[in-house]
LUMLUMDREN-2810 file (N, C-alpha, C; in Angstrom, 1 decimal):
<atoms>
<atom><aa>M</aa><ch>A</ch><at>N</at><xx>133.9</xx><yy>72.8</yy><zz>160.3</zz></atom>
<atom><aa>M</aa><ch>A</ch><at>CA</at><xx>134.2</xx><yy>72.4</yy><zz>158.9</zz></atom>
<atom><aa>M</aa><ch>A</ch><at>C</at><xx>135.7</xx><yy>72.7</yy><zz>158.7</zz></atom>
<atom><aa>K</aa><ch>A</ch><at>N</at><xx>136.4</xx><yy>71.7</yy><zz>158.2</zz></atom>
<atom><aa>K</aa><ch>A</ch><at>CA</at><xx>137.8</xx><yy>71.9</yy><zz>157.9</zz></atom>
<atom><aa>K</aa><ch>A</ch><at>C</at><xx>138.0</xx><yy>72.2</yy><zz>156.4</zz></atom>
<atom><aa>L</aa><ch>A</ch><at>N</at><xx>139.1</xx><yy>72.9</yy><zz>156.2</zz></atom>
<atom><aa>L</aa><ch>A</ch><at>CA</at><xx>139.4</xx><yy>73.3</yy><zz>154.8</zz></atom>
<atom><aa>L</aa><ch>A</ch><at>C</at><xx>140.9</xx><yy>72.9</yy><zz>154.6</zz></atom>
<atom><aa>K</aa><ch>A</ch><at>N</at><xx>141.2</xx><yy>72.0</yy><zz>153.7</zz></atom>
<atom><aa>K</aa><ch>A</ch><at>CA</at><xx>142.6</xx><yy>71.7</yy><zz>153.4</zz></atom>
<atom><aa>K</aa><ch>A</ch><at>C</at><xx>143.2</xx><yy>72.7</yy><zz>152.5</zz></atom>
<atom><aa>V</aa><ch>A</ch><at>N</at><xx>144.4</xx><yy>73.2</yy><zz>152.8</zz></atom>
<atom><aa>V</aa><ch>A</ch><at>CA</at><xx>145.0</xx><yy>74.2</yy><zz>152.0</zz></atom>
<atom><aa>V</aa><ch>A</ch><at>C</at><xx>146.5</xx><yy>73.8</yy><zz>151.7</zz></atom>
<atom><aa>Q</aa><ch>A</ch><at>N</at><xx>147.0</xx><yy>74.4</yy><zz>150.7</zz></atom>
<atom><aa>Q</aa><ch>A</ch><at>CA</at><xx>148.5</xx><yy>74.1</yy><zz>150.4</zz></atom>
<atom><aa>Q</aa><ch>A</ch><at>C</at><xx>149.0</xx><yy>75.4</yy><zz>149.7</zz></atom>
<atom><aa>L</aa><ch>A</ch><at>N</at><xx>150.3</xx><yy>75.5</yy><zz>149.7</zz></atom>
<atom><aa>L</aa><ch>A</ch><at>CA</at><xx>151.0</xx><yy>76.6</yy><zz>149.1</zz></atom>
<atom><aa>L</aa><ch>A</ch><at>C</at><xx>151.1</xx><yy>76.4</yy><zz>147.6</zz></atom>
<atom><aa>D</aa><ch>A</ch><at>N</at><xx>150.8</xx><yy>77.4</yy><zz>146.8</zz></atom>
<atom><aa>D</aa><ch>A</ch><at>CA</at><xx>150.9</xx><yy>77.2</yy><zz>145.3</zz></atom>
<atom><aa>D</aa><ch>A</ch><at>C</at><xx>152.3</xx><yy>77.8</yy><zz>144.9</zz></atom>
<atom><aa>A</aa><ch>A</ch><at>N</at><xx>152.5</xx><yy>77.8</yy><zz>143.6</zz></atom>
<atom><aa>A</aa><ch>A</ch><at>CA</at><xx>153.8</xx><yy>78.2</yy><zz>143.1</zz></atom>
<atom><aa>A</aa><ch>A</ch><at>C</at><xx>154.2</xx><yy>79.7</yy><zz>143.5</zz></atom>
<atom><aa>K</aa><ch>A</ch><at>N</at><xx>153.2</xx><yy>80.6</yy><zz>143.7</zz></atom>
<atom><aa>K</aa><ch>A</ch><at>CA</at><xx>153.4</xx><yy>81.9</yy><zz>144.0</zz></atom>
<atom><aa>K</aa><ch>A</ch><at>C</at><xx>153.6</xx><yy>82.1</yy><zz>145.5</zz></atom>
<atom><aa>G</aa><ch>A</ch><at>N</at><xx>153.5</xx><yy>81.1</yy><zz>146.3</zz></atom>
<atom><aa>G</aa><ch>A</ch><at>CA</at><xx>153.6</xx><yy>81.2</yy><zz>147.8</zz></atom>
<atom><aa>G</aa><ch>A</ch><at>C</at><xx>152.3</xx><yy>81.6</yy><zz>148.5</zz></atom>
<atom><aa>E</aa><ch>A</ch><at>N</at><xx>151.2</xx><yy>81.5</yy><zz>147.8</zz></atom>
<atom><aa>E</aa><ch>A</ch><at>CA</at><xx>149.9</xx><yy>81.8</yy><zz>148.3</zz></atom>
<atom><aa>E</aa><ch>A</ch><at>C</at><xx>149.1</xx><yy>80.5</yy><zz>148.7</zz></atom>
<atom><aa>W</aa><ch>A</ch><at>N</at><xx>148.3</xx><yy>80.6</yy><zz>149.7</zz></atom>
<atom><aa>W</aa><ch>A</ch><at>CA</at><xx>147.5</xx><yy>79.5</yy><zz>150.2</zz></atom>
<atom><aa>W</aa><ch>A</ch><at>C</at><xx>146.3</xx><yy>79.3</yy><zz>149.2</zz></atom>
<atom><aa>Q</aa><ch>A</ch><at>N</at><xx>146.1</xx><yy>78.0</yy><zz>148.8</zz></atom>
<atom><aa>Q</aa><ch>A</ch><at>CA</at><xx>145.0</xx><yy>77.7</yy><zz>147.9</zz></atom>
<atom><aa>Q</aa><ch>A</ch><at>C</at><xx>144.3</xx><yy>76.5</yy><zz>148.5</zz></atom>
<atom><aa>A</aa><ch>A</ch><at>N</at><xx>143.0</xx><yy>76.4</yy><zz>148.3</zz></atom>
<atom><aa>A</aa><ch>A</ch><at>CA</at><xx>142.2</xx><yy>75.3</yy><zz>148.7</zz></atom>
<atom><aa>A</aa><ch>A</ch><at>C</at><xx>142.5</xx><yy>74.1</yy><zz>147.9</zz></atom>
<atom><aa>V</aa><ch>A</ch><at>N</at><xx>142.6</xx><yy>72.9</yy><zz>148.6</zz></atom>
<atom><aa>V</aa><ch>A</ch><at>CA</at><xx>142.9</xx><yy>71.7</yy><zz>147.9</zz></atom>
<atom><aa>V</aa><ch>A</ch><at>C</at><xx>141.6</xx><yy>71.1</yy><zz>147.3</zz></atom>
<atom><aa>E</aa><ch>A</ch><at>N</at><xx>140.6</xx><yy>71.1</yy><zz>148.1</zz></atom>
<atom><aa>E</aa><ch>A</ch><at>CA</at><xx>139.3</xx><yy>70.6</yy><zz>147.7</zz></atom>
<atom><aa>E</aa><ch>A</ch><at>C</at><xx>138.3</xx><yy>71.8</yy><zz>147.6</zz></atom>
<atom><aa>P</aa><ch>A</ch><at>N</at><xx>137.4</xx><yy>71.7</yy><zz>146.6</zz></atom>
<atom><aa>P</aa><ch>A</ch><at>CA</at><xx>136.4</xx><yy>72.8</yy><zz>146.5</zz></atom>
<atom><aa>P</aa><ch>A</ch><at>C</at><xx>135.5</xx><yy>72.7</yy><zz>147.8</zz></atom>
<atom><aa>P</aa><ch>A</ch><at>N</at><xx>135.0</xx><yy>73.8</yy><zz>148.2</zz></atom>
<atom><aa>P</aa><ch>A</ch><at>CA</at><xx>134.1</xx><yy>73.8</yy><zz>149.4</zz></atom>
<atom><aa>P</aa><ch>A</ch><at>C</at><xx>132.8</xx><yy>73.0</yy><zz>149.1</zz></atom>
<atom><aa>R</aa><ch>A</ch><at>N</at><xx>132.4</xx><yy>72.2</yy><zz>150.1</zz></atom>
<atom><aa>R</aa><ch>A</ch><at>CA</at><xx>131.2</xx><yy>71.4</yy><zz>149.9</zz></atom>
<atom><aa>R</aa><ch>A</ch><at>C</at><xx>130.0</xx><yy>72.2</yy><zz>150.4</zz></atom>
<atom><aa>E</aa><ch>A</ch><at>N</at><xx>128.8</xx><yy>71.9</yy><zz>149.8</zz></atom>
<atom><aa>E</aa><ch>A</ch><at>CA</at><xx>127.6</xx><yy>72.5</yy><zz>150.3</zz></atom>
<atom><aa>E</aa><ch>A</ch><at>C</at><xx>127.1</xx><yy>71.8</yy><zz>151.5</zz></atom>
<atom><aa>M</aa><ch>A</ch><at>N</at><xx>126.5</xx><yy>72.6</yy><zz>152.4</zz></atom>
<atom><aa>M</aa><ch>A</ch><at>CA</at><xx>126.0</xx><yy>72.0</yy><zz>153.7</zz></atom>
<atom><aa>M</aa><ch>A</ch><at>C</at><xx>124.7</xx><yy>71.4</yy><zz>153.4</zz></atom>
<atom><aa>V</aa><ch>A</ch><at>N</at><xx>124.5</xx><yy>70.2</yy><zz>153.9</zz></atom>
<atom><aa>V</aa><ch>A</ch><at>CA</at><xx>123.2</xx><yy>69.5</yy><zz>153.7</zz></atom>
<atom><aa>V</aa><ch>A</ch><at>C</at><xx>122.3</xx><yy>69.6</yy><zz>154.9</zz></atom>
<atom><aa>E</aa><ch>A</ch><at>N</at><xx>121.0</xx><yy>69.7</yy><zz>154.7</zz></atom>
<atom><aa>E</aa><ch>A</ch><at>CA</at><xx>120.1</xx><yy>69.8</yy><zz>155.8</zz></atom>
<atom><aa>E</aa><ch>A</ch><at>C</at><xx>120.0</xx><yy>68.5</yy><zz>156.5</zz></atom>
<atom><aa>T</aa><ch>A</ch><at>N</at><xx>120.1</xx><yy>68.5</yy><zz>157.8</zz></atom>
<atom><aa>T</aa><ch>A</ch><at>CA</at><xx>120.0</xx><yy>67.2</yy><zz>158.6</zz></atom>
<atom><aa>T</aa><ch>A</ch><at>C</at><xx>118.5</xx><yy>66.8</yy><zz>158.7</zz></atom>
<atom><aa>I</aa><ch>A</ch><at>N</at><xx>118.3</xx><yy>65.5</yy><zz>158.8</zz></atom>
<atom><aa>I</aa><ch>A</ch><at>CA</at><xx>117.0</xx><yy>65.0</yy><zz>158.9</zz></atom>
<atom><aa>I</aa><ch>A</ch><at>C</at><xx>116.8</xx><yy>64.4</yy><zz>160.3</zz></atom>
<atom><aa>E</aa><ch>A</ch><at>N</at><xx>115.8</xx><yy>64.8</yy><zz>161.0</zz></atom>
<atom><aa>E</aa><ch>A</ch><at>CA</at><xx>115.6</xx><yy>64.3</yy><zz>162.4</zz></atom>
<atom><aa>E</aa><ch>A</ch><at>C</at><xx>114.8</xx><yy>63.0</yy><zz>162.3</zz></atom>
<atom><aa>A</aa><ch>A</ch><at>N</at><xx>115.0</xx><yy>62.2</yy><zz>163.3</zz></atom>
<atom><aa>A</aa><ch>A</ch><at>CA</at><xx>114.3</xx><yy>60.9</yy><zz>163.4</zz></atom>
<atom><aa>A</aa><ch>A</ch><at>C</at><xx>112.9</xx><yy>61.1</yy><zz>163.9</zz></atom>
<atom><aa>A</aa><ch>A</ch><at>N</at><xx>112.0</xx><yy>60.2</yy><zz>163.5</zz></atom>
<atom><aa>A</aa><ch>A</ch><at>CA</at><xx>110.6</xx><yy>60.3</yy><zz>163.9</zz></atom>
<atom><aa>A</aa><ch>A</ch><at>C</at><xx>110.5</xx><yy>60.1</yy><zz>165.4</zz></atom>
<atom><aa>E</aa><ch>A</ch><at>N</at><xx>109.4</xx><yy>60.6</yy><zz>166.0</zz></atom>
<atom><aa>E</aa><ch>A</ch><at>CA</at><xx>109.2</xx><yy>60.4</yy><zz>167.4</zz></atom>
<atom><aa>E</aa><ch>A</ch><at>C</at><xx>108.9</xx><yy>58.9</yy><zz>167.7</zz></atom>
<atom><aa>R</aa><ch>A</ch><at>N</at><xx>109.5</xx><yy>58.4</yy><zz>168.8</zz></atom>
<atom><aa>R</aa><ch>A</ch><at>CA</at><xx>109.3</xx><yy>57.0</yy><zz>169.2</zz></atom>
<atom><aa>R</aa><ch>A</ch><at>C</at><xx>108.0</xx><yy>56.8</yy><zz>169.8</zz></atom>
<atom><aa>P</aa><ch>A</ch><at>N</at><xx>107.3</xx><yy>55.7</yy><zz>169.6</zz></atom>
<atom><aa>P</aa><ch>A</ch><at>CA</at><xx>106.1</xx><yy>55.5</yy><zz>170.2</zz></atom>
<atom><aa>P</aa><ch>A</ch><at>C</at><xx>106.3</xx><yy>55.2</yy><zz>171.7</zz></atom>
<atom><aa>P</aa><ch>A</ch><at>N</at><xx>105.3</xx><yy>55.4</yy><zz>172.5</zz></atom>
<atom><aa>P</aa><ch>A</ch><at>CA</at><xx>105.5</xx><yy>55.2</yy><zz>174.0</zz></atom>
<atom><aa>P</aa><ch>A</ch><at>C</at><xx>105.7</xx><yy>53.7</yy><zz>174.3</zz></atom>
<atom><aa>T</aa><ch>A</ch><at>N</at><xx>106.5</xx><yy>53.5</yy><zz>175.3</zz></atom>
<atom><aa>T</aa><ch>A</ch><at>CA</at><xx>106.8</xx><yy>52.1</yy><zz>175.7</zz></atom>
<atom><aa>T</aa><ch>A</ch><at>C</at><xx>105.6</xx><yy>51.5</yy><zz>176.5</zz></atom>
<atom><aa>P</aa><ch>A</ch><at>N</at><xx>105.3</xx><yy>50.3</yy><zz>176.3</zz></atom>
<atom><aa>P</aa><ch>A</ch><at>CA</at><xx>104.2</xx><yy>49.7</yy><zz>177.1</zz></atom>
<atom><aa>P</aa><ch>A</ch><at>C</at><xx>104.6</xx><yy>49.5</yy><zz>178.5</zz></atom>
<atom><aa>D</aa><ch>A</ch><at>N</at><xx>103.6</xx><yy>49.5</yy><zz>179.4</zz></atom>
<atom><aa>D</aa><ch>A</ch><at>CA</at><xx>103.8</xx><yy>49.2</yy><zz>180.8</zz></atom>
<atom><aa>D</aa><ch>A</ch><at>C</at><xx>104.4</xx><yy>47.8</yy><zz>181.0</zz></atom>
<atom><aa>D</aa><ch>A</ch><at>N</at><xx>105.2</xx><yy>47.6</yy><zz>182.0</zz></atom>
<atom><aa>D</aa><ch>A</ch><at>CA</at><xx>105.8</xx><yy>46.3</yy><zz>182.4</zz></atom>
<atom><aa>D</aa><ch>A</ch><at>C</at><xx>104.7</xx><yy>45.4</yy><zz>182.9</zz></atom>
<atom><aa>P</aa><ch>A</ch><at>N</at><xx>104.4</xx><yy>44.3</yy><zz>182.3</zz></atom>
<atom><aa>P</aa><ch>A</ch><at>CA</at><xx>103.3</xx><yy>43.4</yy><zz>182.7</zz></atom>
<atom><aa>P</aa><ch>A</ch><at>C</at><xx>103.6</xx><yy>42.6</yy><zz>184.0</zz></atom>
<atom><aa>R</aa><ch>A</ch><at>N</at><xx>104.9</xx><yy>42.6</yy><zz>184.5</zz></atom>
<atom><aa>R</aa><ch>A</ch><at>CA</at><xx>105.2</xx><yy>41.9</yy><zz>185.7</zz></atom>
<atom><aa>R</aa><ch>A</ch><at>C</at><xx>104.7</xx><yy>42.6</yy><zz>186.9</zz></atom>
<atom><aa>A</aa><ch>A</ch><at>N</at><xx>104.5</xx><yy>41.8</yy><zz>188.0</zz></atom>
<atom><aa>A</aa><ch>A</ch><at>CA</at><xx>104.1</xx><yy>42.3</yy><zz>189.2</zz></atom>
<atom><aa>A</aa><ch>A</ch><at>C</at><xx>105.2</xx><yy>43.2</yy><zz>189.8</zz></atom>
<atom><aa>S</aa><ch>A</ch><at>N</at><xx>104.8</xx><yy>44.2</yy><zz>190.6</zz></atom>
<atom><aa>S</aa><ch>A</ch><at>CA</at><xx>105.8</xx><yy>45.1</yy><zz>191.1</zz></atom>
<atom><aa>S</aa><ch>A</ch><at>C</at><xx>106.9</xx><yy>44.5</yy><zz>191.9</zz></atom>
<atom><aa>S</aa><ch>A</ch><at>N</at><xx>106.6</xx><yy>43.4</yy><zz>192.6</zz></atom>
<atom><aa>S</aa><ch>A</ch><at>CA</at><xx>107.7</xx><yy>42.7</yy><zz>193.4</zz></atom>
<atom><aa>S</aa><ch>A</ch><at>C</at><xx>108.7</xx><yy>42.1</yy><zz>192.5</zz></atom>
<atom><aa>W</aa><ch>A</ch><at>N</at><xx>108.4</xx><yy>41.8</yy><zz>191.2</zz></atom>
<atom><aa>W</aa><ch>A</ch><at>CA</at><xx>109.4</xx><yy>41.2</yy><zz>190.3</zz></atom>
<atom><aa>W</aa><ch>A</ch><at>C</at><xx>110.1</xx><yy>42.2</yy><zz>189.4</zz></atom>
<atom><aa>R</aa><ch>A</ch><at>N</at><xx>109.7</xx><yy>43.4</yy><zz>189.3</zz></atom>
<atom><aa>R</aa><ch>A</ch><at>CA</at><xx>110.3</xx><yy>44.4</yy><zz>188.4</zz></atom>
<atom><aa>R</aa><ch>A</ch><at>C</at><xx>111.7</xx><yy>44.8</yy><zz>188.7</zz></atom>
<atom><aa>Q</aa><ch>A</ch><at>N</at><xx>112.0</xx><yy>44.8</yy><zz>190.0</zz></atom>
<atom><aa>Q</aa><ch>A</ch><at>CA</at><xx>113.4</xx><yy>45.2</yy><zz>190.4</zz></atom>
<atom><aa>Q</aa><ch>A</ch><at>C</at><xx>114.4</xx><yy>44.0</yy><zz>190.4</zz></atom>
<atom><aa>I</aa><ch>A</ch><at>N</at><xx>113.9</xx><yy>42.8</yy><zz>190.1</zz></atom>
<atom><aa>I</aa><ch>A</ch><at>CA</at><xx>114.8</xx><yy>41.7</yy><zz>190.1</zz></atom>
<atom><aa>I</aa><ch>A</ch><at>C</at><xx>115.3</xx><yy>41.4</yy><zz>188.7</zz></atom>
<atom><aa>P</aa><ch>A</ch><at>N</at><xx>116.6</xx><yy>41.4</yy><zz>188.5</zz></atom>
<atom><aa>P</aa><ch>A</ch><at>CA</at><xx>117.1</xx><yy>41.1</yy><zz>187.1</zz></atom>
<atom><aa>P</aa><ch>A</ch><at>C</at><xx>116.8</xx><yy>39.7</yy><zz>186.7</zz></atom>
<atom><aa>P</aa><ch>A</ch><at>N</at><xx>116.8</xx><yy>39.4</yy><zz>185.4</zz></atom>
<atom><aa>P</aa><ch>A</ch><at>CA</at><xx>116.6</xx><yy>38.1</yy><zz>184.9</zz></atom>
<atom><aa>P</aa><ch>A</ch><at>C</at><xx>117.8</xx><yy>37.2</yy><zz>185.4</zz></atom>
<atom><aa>F</aa><ch>A</ch><at>N</at><xx>117.5</xx><yy>35.9</yy><zz>185.3</zz></atom>
<atom><aa>F</aa><ch>A</ch><at>CA</at><xx>118.5</xx><yy>34.9</yy><zz>185.8</zz></atom>
<atom><aa>F</aa><ch>A</ch><at>C</at><xx>119.8</xx><yy>35.1</yy><zz>185.0</zz></atom>
<atom><aa>G</aa><ch>A</ch><at>N</at><xx>120.9</xx><yy>35.2</yy><zz>185.7</zz></atom>
<atom><aa>G</aa><ch>A</ch><at>CA</at><xx>122.2</xx><yy>35.4</yy><zz>185.0</zz></atom>
<atom><aa>G</aa><ch>A</ch><at>C</at><xx>122.5</xx><yy>36.9</yy><zz>184.7</zz></atom>
<atom><aa>G</aa><ch>A</ch><at>N</at><xx>121.6</xx><yy>37.8</yy><zz>184.9</zz></atom>
<atom><aa>G</aa><ch>A</ch><at>CA</at><xx>121.8</xx><yy>39.2</yy><zz>184.6</zz></atom>
<atom><aa>G</aa><ch>A</ch><at>C</at><xx>122.5</xx><yy>39.8</yy><zz>185.8</zz></atom>
<atom><aa>A</aa><ch>A</ch><at>N</at><xx>123.3</xx><yy>40.9</yy><zz>185.5</zz></atom>
<atom><aa>A</aa><ch>A</ch><at>CA</at><xx>124.0</xx><yy>41.5</yy><zz>186.5</zz></atom>
<atom><aa>A</aa><ch>A</ch><at>C</at><xx>123.6</xx><yy>43.0</yy><zz>186.6</zz></atom>
</atoms>
């Protein structure tokens, strides 16, 4: 967290912005499992036409 400060008339450091409250982070929901590849095993390692 950064705090911006500046010198006041007395030569003391003062905060420019009031400190912000920390917000609780929200985690994403768990992803569903990916389905199996329906292609035959001999075709799974071959990229699509034009793919690199």
